[in-house]
N, CA and C atoms of all chains as a GROMACS GRO file, in nm:
protein
  612
    1MET      N    1   0.089  -0.110   0.002
    1MET     CA    2   0.017  -0.002  -0.005
    1MET      C    3   0.096   0.119  -0.012
    2VAL      N    4   0.080   0.224  -0.079
    2VAL     CA    5   0.120   0.342  -0.091
    2VAL      C    6   0.057   0.440   0.004
    3VAL      N    7   0.121   0.507   0.090
    3VAL     CA    8   0.083   0.576   0.186
    3VAL      C    9   0.116   0.727   0.126
    4ARG      N   10   0.035   0.799   0.040
    4ARG     CA   11   0.064   0.936   0.027
    4ARG      C   12   0.079   1.053   0.126
    5SER      N   13   0.209   1.126   0.111
    5SER     CA   14   0.187   1.225   0.224
    5SER      C   15   0.242   1.339   0.175
    6LEU      N   16   0.207   1.469   0.234
    6LEU     CA   17   0.236   1.580   0.175
    6LEU      C   18   0.329   1.674   0.266
    7GLU      N   19   0.405   1.745   0.193
    7GLU     CA   20   0.520   1.794   0.281
    7GLU      C   21   0.460   1.934   0.350
    8HIS      N   22   0.540   1.897   0.490
    8HIS     CA   23   0.544   2.023   0.549
    8HIS      C   24   0.677   2.084   0.614
    9PRO      N   25   0.687   2.196   0.619
    9PRO     CA   26   0.808   2.222   0.675
    9PRO      C   27   0.821   2.220   0.834
   10GLU      N   28   0.943   2.180   0.838
   10GLU     CA   29   1.002   2.164   0.993
   10GLU      C   30   0.976   2.272   1.077
   11ARG      N   31   0.958   2.255   1.198
   11ARG     CA   32   0.915   2.381   1.268
   11ARG      C   33   1.017   2.497   1.267
   12ASP      N   34   1.144   2.463   1.273
   12ASP     CA   35   1.236   2.552   1.259
   12ASP      C   36   1.257   2.643   1.108
   13ALA      N   37   1.197   2.569   1.006
   13ALA     CA   38   1.173   2.634   0.906
   13ALA      C   39   1.057   2.711   0.860
   14ILE      N   40   0.992   2.718   0.970
   14ILE     CA   41   0.861   2.817   0.951
   14ILE      C   42   0.918   2.954   0.973
   15THR      N   43   0.875   3.018   0.853
   15THR     CA   44   0.925   3.182   0.849
   15THR      C   45   0.803   3.245   0.877
   16ILE      N   46   0.846   3.388   0.932
   16ILE     CA   47   0.761   3.479   0.967
   16ILE      C   48   0.704   3.541   0.829
   17ASP      N   49   0.783   3.571   0.769
   17ASP     CA   50   0.733   3.610   0.590
   17ASP      C   51   0.629   3.519   0.552
   18GLY      N   52   0.619   3.403   0.563
   18GLY     CA   53   0.509   3.285   0.505
   18GLY      C   54   0.408   3.301   0.582
   19VAL      N   55   0.417   3.291   0.718
   19VAL     CA   56   0.301   3.275   0.810
   19VAL      C   57   0.215   3.419   0.781
   20LEU      N   58   0.292   3.546   0.775
   20LEU     CA   59   0.213   3.652   0.774
   20LEU      C   60   0.128   3.682   0.634
   21SER      N   61   0.199   3.608   0.534
   21SER     CA   62   0.152   3.615   0.410
   21SER      C   63   0.029   3.516   0.398
   22ALA      N   64   0.046   3.408   0.444
   22ALA     CA   65  -0.035   3.302   0.463
   22ALA      C   66  -0.174   3.351   0.517
   23LEU      N   67  -0.167   3.425   0.653
   23LEU     CA   68  -0.281   3.477   0.735
   23LEU      C   69  -0.317   3.602   0.664
   24ALA      N   70  -0.259   3.682   0.579
   24ALA     CA   71  -0.317   3.797   0.500
   24ALA      C   72  -0.409   3.762   0.434
   25ASP      N   73  -0.518   3.674   0.437
   25ASP     CA   74  -0.616   3.664   0.347
   25ASP      C   75  -0.731   3.569   0.429
   26PRO      N   76  -0.846   3.664   0.401
   26PRO     CA   77  -1.010   3.624   0.498
   26PRO      C   78  -1.032   3.489   0.496
   27VAL      N   79  -1.022   3.406   0.389
   27VAL     CA   80  -1.059   3.299   0.362
   27VAL      C   81  -0.942   3.195   0.428
   28ARG      N   82  -0.824   3.215   0.404
   28ARG     CA   83  -0.750   3.139   0.492
   28ARG      C   84  -0.746   3.141   0.660
   29ARG      N   85  -0.776   3.274   0.700
   29ARG     CA   86  -0.810   3.304   0.848
   29ARG      C   87  -0.922   3.240   0.888
   30SER      N   88  -1.012   3.226   0.800
   30SER     CA   89  -1.169   3.153   0.821
   30SER      C   90  -1.111   2.995   0.879
   31ILE      N   91  -1.058   2.948   0.794
   31ILE     CA   92  -1.002   2.789   0.799
   31ILE      C   93  -0.908   2.790   0.942
   32VAL      N   94  -0.838   2.892   0.952
   32VAL     CA   95  -0.730   2.879   1.058
   32VAL      C   96  -0.845   2.901   1.203
   33SER      N   97  -0.937   2.985   1.223
   33SER     CA   98  -1.002   3.007   1.292
   33SER      C   99  -1.105   2.914   1.332
   34GLN      N  100  -1.155   2.830   1.213
   34GLN     CA  101  -1.225   2.721   1.231
   34GLN      C  102  -1.151   2.598   1.310
   35LEU      N  103  -1.045   2.584   1.269
   35LEU     CA  104  -0.958   2.502   1.326
   35LEU      C  105  -0.938   2.526   1.471
   36ALA      N  106  -0.898   2.661   1.503
   36ALA     CA  107  -0.885   2.686   1.628
   36ALA      C  108  -1.015   2.648   1.727
   37ASP      N  109  -1.101   2.676   1.668
   37ASP     CA  110  -1.209   2.703   1.744
   37ASP      C  111  -1.263   2.502   1.781
   38GLY      N  112  -1.173   2.435   1.816
   38GLY     CA  113  -1.189   2.289   1.857
   38GLY      C  114  -1.204   2.203   1.768
   39HIS      N  115  -1.197   2.212   1.647
   39HIS     CA  116  -1.188   2.103   1.554
   39HIS      C  117  -1.058   2.097   1.503
   40SER      N  118  -0.988   2.009   1.599
   40SER     CA  119  -0.833   1.959   1.599
   40SER      C  120  -0.820   1.912   1.459
   41GLU      N  121  -0.896   1.834   1.401
   41GLU     CA  122  -0.864   1.757   1.283
   41GLU      C  123  -0.995   1.755   1.195
   42GLN      N  124  -0.979   1.839   1.083
   42GLN     CA  125  -1.143   1.830   1.034
   42GLN      C  126  -1.076   1.823   0.838
   43ALA      N  127  -1.167   1.727   0.783
   43ALA     CA  128  -1.160   1.730   0.646
   43ALA      C  129  -1.187   1.845   0.569
   44CYS      N  130  -1.115   1.870   0.465
   44CYS     CA  131  -1.141   1.994   0.377
   44CYS      C  132  -1.280   2.016   0.358
   45ILE      N  133  -1.338   1.935   0.316
   45ILE     CA  134  -1.498   1.920   0.275
   45ILE      C  135  -1.600   1.979   0.398
   46ALA      N  136  -1.541   1.967   0.498
   46ALA     CA  137  -1.634   2.000   0.644
   46ALA      C  138  -1.625   2.141   0.682
   47PHE      N  139  -1.514   2.206   0.599
   47PHE     CA  140  -1.502   2.373   0.633
   47PHE      C  141  -1.647   2.436   0.569
   48ASP      N  142  -1.665   2.554   0.634
   48ASP     CA  143  -1.780   2.620   0.585
   48ASP      C  144  -1.685   2.761   0.498
   49LEU      N  145  -1.672   2.776   0.368
   49LEU     CA  146  -1.584   2.873   0.324
   49LEU      C  147  -1.656   2.899   0.164
   50PRO      N  148  -1.662   3.047   0.164
   50PRO     CA  149  -1.739   3.089   0.070
   50PRO      C  150  -1.677   3.099  -0.076
   51VAL      N  151  -1.590   2.991  -0.104
   51VAL     CA  152  -1.517   2.971  -0.209
   51VAL      C  153  -1.559   2.853  -0.284
   52THR      N  154  -1.507   2.840  -0.408
   52THR     CA  155  -1.502   2.710  -0.482
   52THR      C  156  -1.418   2.582  -0.434
   53LYS      N  157  -1.437   2.468  -0.451
   53LYS     CA  158  -1.359   2.369  -0.409
   53LYS      C  159  -1.216   2.389  -0.433
   54SER      N  160  -1.186   2.408  -0.588
   54SER     CA  161  -1.046   2.440  -0.617
   54SER      C  162  -0.984   2.543  -0.570
   55THR      N  163  -1.050   2.667  -0.515
   55THR     CA  164  -0.988   2.771  -0.453
   55THR      C  165  -0.957   2.748  -0.306
   56SER      N  166  -1.052   2.673  -0.240
   56SER     CA  167  -1.037   2.627  -0.121
   56SER      C  168  -0.896   2.549  -0.089
   57THR      N  169  -0.891   2.467  -0.180
   57THR     CA  170  -0.796   2.363  -0.238
   57THR      C  171  -0.644   2.441  -0.202
   58HIS      N  172  -0.669   2.523  -0.284
   58HIS     CA  173  -0.518   2.626  -0.291
   58HIS      C  174  -0.479   2.710  -0.172
   59HIS      N  175  -0.608   2.732  -0.093
   59HIS     CA  176  -0.588   2.809   0.032
   59HIS      C  177  -0.505   2.738   0.138
   60PHE      N  178  -0.566   2.600   0.150
   60PHE     CA  179  -0.519   2.485   0.234
   60PHE      C  180  -0.393   2.463   0.200
   61ARG      N  181  -0.338   2.458   0.091
   61ARG     CA  182  -0.205   2.432   0.045
   61ARG      C  183  -0.096   2.553   0.090
   62VAL      N  184  -0.115   2.665   0.058
   62VAL     CA  185  -0.073   2.782   0.120
   62VAL      C  186  -0.042   2.794   0.250
   63LEU      N  187  -0.137   2.726   0.330
   63LEU     CA  188  -0.160   2.745   0.472
   63LEU      C  189  -0.046   2.615   0.536
   64ARG      N  190  -0.064   2.519   0.456
   64ARG     CA  191   0.044   2.394   0.484
   64ARG      C  192   0.165   2.424   0.450
   65GLU      N  193   0.208   2.489   0.343
   65GLU     CA  194   0.335   2.502   0.278
   65GLU      C  195   0.399   2.645   0.400
   66ALA      N  196   0.321   2.706   0.423
   66ALA     CA  197   0.379   2.800   0.528
   66ALA      C  198   0.384   2.773   0.700
   67GLY      N  199   0.349   2.621   0.685
   67GLY     CA  200   0.397   2.578   0.814
   67GLY      C  201   0.271   2.621   0.941
   68VAL      N  202   0.163   2.657   0.893
   68VAL     CA  203   0.028   2.705   0.956
   68VAL      C  204  -0.079   2.567   0.986
   69ILE      N  205  -0.072   2.492   0.916
   69ILE     CA  206  -0.133   2.381   0.893
   69ILE      C  207  -0.100   2.247   0.868
   70THR      N  208  -0.142   2.127   0.932
   70THR     CA  209  -0.077   1.997   0.906
   70THR      C  210  -0.211   1.975   0.817
   71GLN      N  211  -0.176   1.858   0.700
   71GLN     CA  212  -0.275   1.800   0.600
   71GLN      C  213  -0.232   1.660   0.603
   72ARG      N  214  -0.306   1.546   0.625
   72ARG     CA  215  -0.285   1.420   0.638
   72ARG      C  216  -0.400   1.355   0.556
   73TYR      N  217  -0.368   1.261   0.463
   73TYR     CA  218  -0.453   1.171   0.393
   73TYR      C  219  -0.492   1.094   0.535
   74ARG      N  220  -0.647   1.073   0.512
   74ARG     CA  221  -0.741   0.956   0.568
   74ARG      C  222  -0.804   0.907   0.466
   75GLY      N  223  -0.742   0.791   0.436
   75GLY     CA  224  -0.833   0.726   0.310
   75GLY      C  225  -0.816   0.828   0.194
   76THR      N  226  -0.916   0.857   0.099
   76THR     CA  227  -0.898   0.942   0.028
   76THR      C  228  -0.931   1.103   0.062
   77ALA      N  229  -0.974   1.112   0.201
   77ALA     CA  230  -0.981   1.264   0.215
   77ALA      C  231  -0.855   1.318   0.291
   78ILE      N  232  -0.843   1.438   0.255
   78ILE     CA  233  -0.748   1.504   0.362
   78ILE      C  234  -0.797   1.589   0.474
   79HIS      N  235  -0.714   1.557   0.587
   79HIS     CA  236  -0.767   1.608   0.722
   79HIS      C  237  -0.664   1.719   0.767
   80ASN      N  238  -0.724   1.818   0.802
   80ASN     CA  239  -0.634   1.933   0.830
   80ASN      C  240  -0.603   1.957   0.983
   81GLY      N  241  -0.505   2.008   1.027
   81GLY     CA  242  -0.499   2.061   1.161
   81GLY      C  243  -0.414   2.159   1.193
   82LEU      N  244  -0.435   2.242   1.286
   82LEU     CA  245  -0.370   2.339   1.314
   82LEU      C  246  -0.226   2.333   1.394
   83ARG      N  247  -0.129   2.407   1.347
   83ARG     CA  248   0.001   2.391   1.394
   83ARG      C  249   0.032   2.470   1.528
   84ARG      N  250  -0.092   2.487   1.632
   84ARG     CA  251  -0.074   2.591   1.720
   84ARG      C  252   0.045   2.590   1.804
   85GLU      N  253   0.089   2.467   1.823
   85GLU     CA  254   0.201   2.434   1.937
   85GLU      C  255   0.366   2.498   1.835
   86ASP      N  256   0.343   2.460   1.729
   86ASP     CA  257   0.463   2.498   1.646
   86ASP      C  258   0.457   2.656   1.618
   87LEU      N  259   0.362   2.718   1.600
   87LEU     CA  260   0.347   2.858   1.572
   87LEU      C  261   0.370   2.936   1.677
   88ASP      N  262   0.291   2.883   1.808
   88ASP     CA  263   0.340   2.946   1.951
   88ASP      C  264   0.452   2.962   1.986
   89TRP      N  265   0.548   2.843   1.910
   89TRP     CA  266   0.699   2.840   1.981
   89TRP      C  267   0.765   2.897   1.873
   90ARG      N  268   0.750   2.935   1.787
   90ARG     CA  269   0.802   2.986   1.663
   90ARG      C  270   0.793   3.155   1.682
   91PHE      N  271   0.670   3.189   1.695
   91PHE     CA  272   0.628   3.337   1.695
   91PHE      C  273   0.522   3.358   1.812
   92PRO      N  274   0.583   3.367   1.942
   92PRO     CA  275   0.472   3.354   2.049
   92PRO      C  276   0.388   3.490   2.049
   93GLY      N  277   0.257   3.473   2.050
   93GLY     CA  278   0.139   3.582   2.062
   93GLY      C  279   0.098   3.603   1.919
   94LEU      N  280   0.156   3.557   1.822
   94LEU     CA  281   0.118   3.589   1.670
   94LEU      C  282  -0.007   3.555   1.655
   95LEU      N  283  -0.035   3.390   1.671
   95LEU     CA  284  -0.155   3.353   1.624
   95LEU      C  285  -0.267   3.378   1.684
   96ASP      N  286  -0.255   3.400   1.839
   96ASP     CA  287  -0.373   3.463   1.917
   96ASP      C  288  -0.420   3.594   1.878
   97SER      N  289  -0.310   3.676   1.836
   97SER     CA  290  -0.336   3.822   1.797
   97SER      C  291  -0.405   3.838   1.665
   98VAL      N  292  -0.375   3.720   1.578
   98VAL     CA  293  -0.436   3.742   1.454
   98VAL      C  294  -0.586   3.679   1.473
   99LEU      N  295  -0.586   3.575   1.541
   99LEU     CA  296  -0.730   3.500   1.562
   99LEU      C  297  -0.835   3.607   1.628
  100MET      N  298  -0.758   3.701   1.722
  100MET     CA  299  -0.839   3.794   1.792
  100MET      C  300  -0.886   3.907   1.690
  101ALA      N  301  -0.820   3.935   1.582
  101ALA     CA  302  -0.846   4.022   1.478
  101ALA      C  303  -0.967   3.985   1.391
  102GLY      N  304  -1.010   3.864   1.406
  102GLY     CA  305  -1.108   3.809   1.324
  102GLY      C  306  -1.082   3.811   1.156
  103MET      N  307   0.131   7.929   0.028
  103MET     CA  308   0.249   7.806   0.041
  103MET      C  309   0.121   7.688   0.072
  104VAL      N  310   0.167   7.571  -0.028
  104VAL     CA  311   0.086   7.472  -0.041
  104VAL      C  312   0.144   7.349   0.037
  105VAL      N  313   0.088   7.320   0.140
  105VAL     CA  314   0.149   7.188   0.231
  105VAL      C  315   0.100   7.083   0.177
  106ARG      N  316   0.185   6.998   0.127
  106ARG     CA  317   0.160   6.865   0.032
  106ARG      C  318   0.120   6.781   0.185
  107SER      N  319   0.023   6.690   0.147
  107SER     CA  320   0.013   6.563   0.264
  107SER      C  321  -0.019   6.444   0.199
  108LEU      N  322   0.003   6.347   0.265
  108LEU     CA  323  -0.005   6.212   0.206
  108LEU      C  324  -0.121   6.144   0.262
  109GLU      N  325  -0.198   6.077   0.212
  109GLU     CA  326  -0.310   5.976   0.258
  109GLU      C  327  -0.289   5.882   0.357
  110HIS      N  328  -0.336   5.891   0.455
  110HIS     CA  329  -0.341   5.793   0.558
  110HIS      C  330  -0.483   5.722   0.599
  111PRO      N  331  -0.495   5.618   0.608
  111PRO     CA  332  -0.637   5.531   0.634
  111PRO      C  333  -0.668   5.578   0.797
  112GLU      N  334  -0.783   5.597   0.810
  112GLU     CA  335  -0.825   5.652   0.974
  112GLU      C  336  -0.809   5.494   1.039
  113ARG      N  337  -0.809   5.533   1.166
  113ARG     CA  338  -0.770   5.400   1.246
  113ARG      C  339  -0.908   5.290   1.234
  114ASP      N  340  -0.979   5.323   1.221
  114ASP     CA  341  -1.087   5.224   1.189
  114ASP      C  342  -1.102   5.116   1.057
  115ALA      N  343  -1.038   5.221   0.985
  115ALA     CA  344  -1.033   5.160   0.830
  115ALA      C  345  -0.905   5.093   0.828
  116ILE      N  346  -0.807   5.073   0.928
  116ILE     CA  347  -0.706   4.996   0.939
  116ILE      C  348  -0.740   4.833   0.902
  117THR      N  349  -0.709   4.732   0.814
  117THR     CA  350  -0.740   4.600   0.803
  117THR      C  351  -0.627   4.502   0.833
  118ILE      N  352  -0.698   4.391   0.903
  118ILE     CA  353  -0.578   4.328   0.914
  118ILE      C  354  -0.519   4.248   0.799
  119ASP      N  355  -0.586   4.229   0.680
  119ASP     CA  356  -0.525   4.181   0.574
  119ASP      C  357  -0.419   4.297   0.526
  120GLY      N  358  -0.440   4.397   0.530
  120GLY     CA  359  -0.323   4.489   0.458
  120GLY      C  360  -0.229   4.493   0.574
  121VAL      N  361  -0.235   4.507   0.720
  121VAL     CA  362  -0.127   4.495   0.795
  121VAL      C  363  -0.034   4.362   0.786
  122LEU      N  364  -0.110   4.284   0.785
  122LEU     CA  365  -0.027   4.142   0.780
  122LEU      C  366   0.037   4.131   0.648
  123SER      N  367  -0.031   4.171   0.555
  123SER     CA  368   0.038   4.164   0.387
  123SER      C  369   0.181   4.278   0.417
  124ALA      N  370   0.164   4.385   0.478
  124ALA     CA  371   0.258   4.472   0.475
  124ALA      C  372   0.354   4.456   0.577
  125LEU      N  373   0.344   4.393   0.644
  125LEU     CA  374   0.430   4.315   0.759
  125LEU      C  375   0.504   4.186   0.695
  126ALA      N  376   0.439   4.126   0.601
  126ALA     CA  377   0.523   4.008   0.554
  126ALA      C  378   0.613   4.035   0.441
  127ASP      N  379   0.716   4.131   0.489
  127ASP     CA  380   0.833   4.152   0.386
  127ASP      C  381   0.931   4.201   0.480
  128PRO      N  382   1.064   4.149   0.476
  128PRO     CA  383   1.170   4.170   0.589
  128PRO      C  384   1.244   4.332   0.576
  129VAL      N  385   1.209   4.399   0.446
  129VAL     CA  386   1.242   4.536   0.450
  129VAL      C  387   1.143   4.612   0.512
  130ARG      N  388   1.042   4.570   0.475
  130ARG     CA  389   0.934   4.666   0.558
  130ARG      C  390   0.906   4.631   0.703
  131ARG      N  391   0.931   4.515   0.762
  131ARG     CA  392   0.979   4.485   0.882
  131ARG      C  393   1.102   4.542   0.952
  132SER      N  394   1.160   4.544   0.869
  132SER     CA  395   1.324   4.630   0.920
  132SER      C  396   1.270   4.761   0.941
  133ILE      N  397   1.189   4.857   0.855
  133ILE     CA  398   1.166   4.992   0.882
  133ILE      C  399   1.092   5.003   0.997
  134VAL      N  400   0.983   4.902   1.017
  134VAL     CA  401   0.891   4.926   1.149
  134VAL      C  402   0.993   4.909   1.291
  135SER      N  403   1.076   4.815   1.271
  135SER     CA  404   1.159   4.767   1.381
  135SER      C  405   1.244   4.892   1.394
  136GLN      N  406   1.313   4.934   1.328
  136GLN     CA  407   1.360   5.078   1.321
  136GLN      C  408   1.288   5.190   1.381
  137LEU      N  409   1.181   5.195   1.346
  137LEU     CA  410   1.090   5.317   1.421
  137LEU      C  411   1.050   5.265   1.547
  138ALA      N  412   1.031   5.130   1.576
  138ALA     CA  413   0.991   5.078   1.697
  138ALA      C  414   1.102   5.115   1.825
  139ASP      N  415   1.218   5.124   1.756
  139ASP     CA  416   1.364   5.121   1.857
  139ASP      C  417   1.384   5.250   1.879
  140GLY      N  418   1.274   5.322   1.906
  140GLY     CA  419   1.314   5.474   1.983
  140GLY      C  420   1.320   5.579   1.889
  141HIS      N  421   1.309   5.556   1.732
  141HIS     CA  422   1.310   5.674   1.648
  141HIS      C  423   1.151   5.712   1.608
  142SER      N  424   1.106   5.774   1.693
  142SER     CA  425   0.968   5.820   1.657
  142SER      C  426   0.921   5.894   1.529
  143GLU      N  427   1.015   5.965   1.466
  143GLU     CA  428   0.989   6.043   1.358
  143GLU      C  429   1.150   6.017   1.298
  144GLN      N  430   1.143   5.965   1.153
  144GLN     CA  431   1.284   5.927   1.125
  144GLN      C  432   1.262   5.976   0.973
  145ALA      N  433   1.339   6.023   0.893
  145ALA     CA  434   1.347   6.068   0.765
  145ALA      C  435   1.364   5.936   0.665
  146CYS      N  436   1.305   5.905   0.548
  146CYS     CA  437   1.326   5.785   0.483
  146CYS      C  438   1.481   5.768   0.463
  147ILE      N  439   1.565   5.889   0.442
  147ILE     CA  440   1.681   5.880   0.422
  147ILE      C  441   1.786   5.810   0.520
  148ALA      N  442   1.720   5.818   0.624
  148ALA     CA  443   1.789   5.771   0.764
  148ALA      C  444   1.784   5.628   0.803
  149PHE      N  445   1.710   5.586   0.728
  149PHE     CA  446   1.700   5.422   0.736
  149PHE      C  447   1.822   5.350   0.695
  150ASP      N  448   1.849   5.257   0.760
  150ASP     CA  449   1.964   5.151   0.701
  150ASP      C  450   1.873   5.027   0.637
  151LEU      N  451   1.876   5.040   0.505
  151LEU     CA  452   1.816   4.928   0.447
  151LEU      C  453   1.878   4.886   0.306
  152PRO      N  454   1.869   4.745   0.295
  152PRO     CA  455   1.939   4.700   0.152
  152PRO      C  456   1.868   4.712   0.044
  153VAL      N  457   1.835   4.815   0.017
  153VAL     CA  458   1.732   4.824  -0.126
  153VAL      C  459   1.773   4.950  -0.182
  154THR      N  460   1.750   4.996  -0.315
  154THR     CA  461   1.741   5.119  -0.373
  154THR      C  462   1.628   5.202  -0.309
  155LYS      N  463   1.671   5.341  -0.330
  155LYS     CA  464   1.574   5.461  -0.306
  155LYS      C  465   1.439   5.419  -0.362
  156SER      N  466   1.451   5.408  -0.475
  156SER     CA  467   1.285   5.374  -0.524
  156SER      C  468   1.224   5.248  -0.488
  157THR      N  469   1.286   5.151  -0.444
  157THR     CA  470   1.241   5.021  -0.392
  157THR      C  471   1.204   5.080  -0.223
  158SER      N  472   1.264   5.131  -0.169
  158SER     CA  473   1.240   5.187  -0.017
  158SER      C  474   1.092   5.279  -0.032
  159THR      N  475   1.112   5.350  -0.112
  159THR     CA  476   0.985   5.457  -0.134
  159THR      C  477   0.878   5.355  -0.144
  160HIS      N  478   0.880   5.257  -0.234
  160HIS     CA  479   0.742   5.173  -0.251
  160HIS      C  480   0.722   5.108  -0.110
  161HIS      N  481   0.826   5.058  -0.021
  161HIS     CA  482   0.787   4.984   0.077
  161HIS      C  483   0.730   5.085   0.194
  162PHE      N  484   0.785   5.237   0.206
  162PHE     CA  485   0.759   5.315   0.280
  162PHE      C  486   0.578   5.327   0.255
  163ARG      N  487   0.553   5.346   0.115
  163ARG     CA  488   0.400   5.362   0.082
  163ARG      C  489   0.318   5.268   0.136
  164VAL      N  490   0.369   5.120   0.096
  164VAL     CA  491   0.264   5.023   0.133
  164VAL      C  492   0.247   5.038   0.299
  165LEU      N  493   0.366   5.048   0.346
  165LEU     CA  494   0.318   5.054   0.526
  165LEU      C  495   0.221   5.189   0.565
  166ARG      N  496   0.245   5.285   0.474
  166ARG     CA  497   0.157   5.399   0.515
  166ARG      C  498   0.028   5.352   0.473
  167GLU      N  499  -0.022   5.312   0.364
  167GLU     CA  500  -0.126   5.291   0.304
  167GLU      C  501  -0.208   5.181   0.374
  168ALA      N  502  -0.124   5.095   0.441
  168ALA     CA  503  -0.169   4.981   0.546
  168ALA      C  504  -0.221   5.021   0.658
  169GLY      N  505  -0.170   5.168   0.708
  169GLY     CA  506  -0.204   5.228   0.838
  169GLY      C  507  -0.094   5.182   0.929
  170VAL      N  508   0.031   5.138   0.893
  170VAL     CA  509   0.116   5.088   0.950
  170VAL      C  510   0.222   5.227   1.009
  171ILE      N  511   0.252   5.319   0.934
  171ILE     CA  512   0.318   5.422   0.944
  171ILE      C  513   0.254   5.549   0.905
  172THR      N  514   0.285   5.657   0.965
  172THR     CA  515   0.261   5.809   0.911
  172THR      C  516   0.390   5.858   0.840
  173GLN      N  517   0.334   5.912   0.742
  173GLN     CA  518   0.455   5.999   0.644
  173GLN      C  519   0.395   6.148   0.635
  174ARG      N  520   0.510   6.233   0.706
  174ARG     CA  521   0.443   6.385   0.698
  174ARG      C  522   0.595   6.438   0.627
  175TYR      N  523   0.545   6.549   0.547
  175TYR     CA  524   0.651   6.639   0.479
  175TYR      C  525   0.714   6.718   0.580
  176ARG      N  526   0.834   6.735   0.607
  176ARG     CA  527   0.894   6.829   0.674
  176ARG      C  528   1.002   6.878   0.559
  177GLY      N  529   0.938   7.027   0.512
  177GLY     CA  530   1.011   7.060   0.412
  177GLY      C  531   1.022   6.979   0.281
  178THR      N  532   1.132   6.958   0.220
  178THR     CA  533   1.116   6.858   0.119
  178THR      C  534   1.146   6.714   0.167
  179ALA      N  535   1.196   6.686   0.287
  179ALA     CA  536   1.202   6.519   0.352
  179ALA      C  537   1.053   6.490   0.384
  180ILE      N  538   1.046   6.361   0.368
  180ILE     CA  539   0.953   6.297   0.461
  180ILE      C  540   0.993   6.230   0.571
  181HIS      N  541   0.910   6.233   0.667
  181HIS     CA  542   0.935   6.187   0.800
  181HIS      C  543   0.844   6.071   0.831
  182ASN      N  544   0.895   5.985   0.893
  182ASN     CA  545   0.801   5.866   0.912
  182ASN      C  546   0.805   5.839   1.056
  183GLY      N  547   0.645   5.778   1.068
  183GLY     CA  548   0.636   5.759   1.229
  183GLY      C  549   0.571   5.618   1.241
  184LEU      N  550   0.593   5.551   1.331
  184LEU     CA  551   0.496   5.417   1.368
  184LEU      C  552   0.386   5.458   1.431
  185ARG      N  553   0.273   5.366   1.373
  185ARG     CA  554   0.125   5.430   1.432
  185ARG      C  555   0.115   5.296   1.559
  186ARG      N  556   0.188   5.298   1.643
  186ARG     CA  557   0.178   5.206   1.766
  186ARG      C  558   0.038   5.170   1.812
  187GLU      N  559   0.001   5.332   1.859
  187GLU     CA  560  -0.131   5.333   1.949
  187GLU      C  561  -0.247   5.279   1.848
  188ASP      N  562  -0.238   5.316   1.727
  188ASP     CA  563  -0.369   5.291   1.647
  188ASP      C  564  -0.350   5.121   1.618
  189LEU      N  565  -0.210   5.076   1.615
  189LEU     CA  566  -0.217   4.928   1.571
  189LEU      C  567  -0.257   4.880   1.682
  190ASP      N  568  -0.202   4.894   1.823
  190ASP     CA  569  -0.231   4.830   1.950
  190ASP      C  570  -0.392   4.860   1.970
  191TRP      N  571  -0.466   4.939   1.927
  191TRP     CA  572  -0.594   4.946   1.969
  191TRP      C  573  -0.679   4.865   1.854
  192ARG      N  574  -0.630   4.839   1.731
  192ARG     CA  575  -0.695   4.765   1.625
  192ARG      C  576  -0.689   4.623   1.667
  193PHE      N  577  -0.535   4.575   1.665
  193PHE     CA  578  -0.509   4.448   1.687
  193PHE      C  579  -0.384   4.443   1.771
  194PRO      N  580  -0.448   4.405   1.913
  194PRO     CA  581  -0.370   4.394   2.020
  194PRO      C  582  -0.283   4.298   2.025
  195GLY      N  583  -0.165   4.298   2.048
  195GLY     CA  584  -0.043   4.225   2.059
  195GLY      C  585   0.010   4.196   1.919
  196LEU      N  586  -0.057   4.232   1.808
  196LEU     CA  587   0.013   4.206   1.689
  196LEU      C  588   0.141   4.265   1.650
  197LEU      N  589   0.156   4.392   1.665
  197LEU     CA  590   0.268   4.445   1.643
  197LEU      C  591   0.404   4.412   1.726
  198ASP      N  592   0.388   4.386   1.860
  198ASP     CA  593   0.468   4.315   1.940
  198ASP      C  594   0.500   4.185   1.900
  199SER      N  595   0.428   4.100   1.866
  199SER     CA  596   0.462   3.959   1.843
  199SER      C  597   0.539   3.972   1.720
  200VAL      N  598   0.494   4.043   1.609
  200VAL     CA  599   0.585   4.049   1.483
  200VAL      C  600   0.734   4.114   1.518
  201LEU      N  601   0.713   4.205   1.592
  201LEU     CA  602   0.860   4.284   1.612
  201LEU      C  603   0.952   4.175   1.676
  202MET      N  604   0.892   4.100   1.775
  202MET     CA  605   0.982   3.993   1.838
  202MET      C  606   0.997   3.893   1.735
  203ALA      N  607   0.931   3.830   1.662
  203ALA     CA  608   0.961   3.767   1.539
  203ALA      C  609   1.107   3.796   1.464
  204GLY      N  610   1.145   3.951   1.443
  204GLY     CA  611   1.245   3.987   1.388
  204GLY      C  612   1.213   4.012   1.237
   0.00000   0.00000   0.00000
């Protein structure tokens, strides 16, 4: 069985440029905010987003490549998780201040 | 005498998208960081930046339009100031967490 996996930056390789760019978009902040609101692992399809599937796929990828979220295959679905611990370690207070901003 | 003035967004019109985008650049964060380090008003020419004058002019404008800095004419020079109070009011903790990230 082939387990497909998606690339994630190591914690130390997460950059402030990447994180700020990733969060500078309302759809991506909505994804992060929904993950922060207690959905520790959530399939892409379960998010409430005002965009097409292909657009949302793009936004999830930007977040993953910036180190903001994890994406793991569960069967054919992709489940997403917030890298809160990694972000808080790299940039203390940043995630919370952005989440507060809405 | 004509006093030229530059446009600044009102405090309430400062958006999180604009601020995060503006700060997602190392040269712009360097400007903000130099202003935060005690230079409350500083002429563009006085910044230590690794870019050409026209590039730095662009970066200053992005910061002003996002509501991160003020720019005021003093004679023929433009002086820059950090809108710390406005930013802290709009997005508590954000500026400090970004400044800490370097």
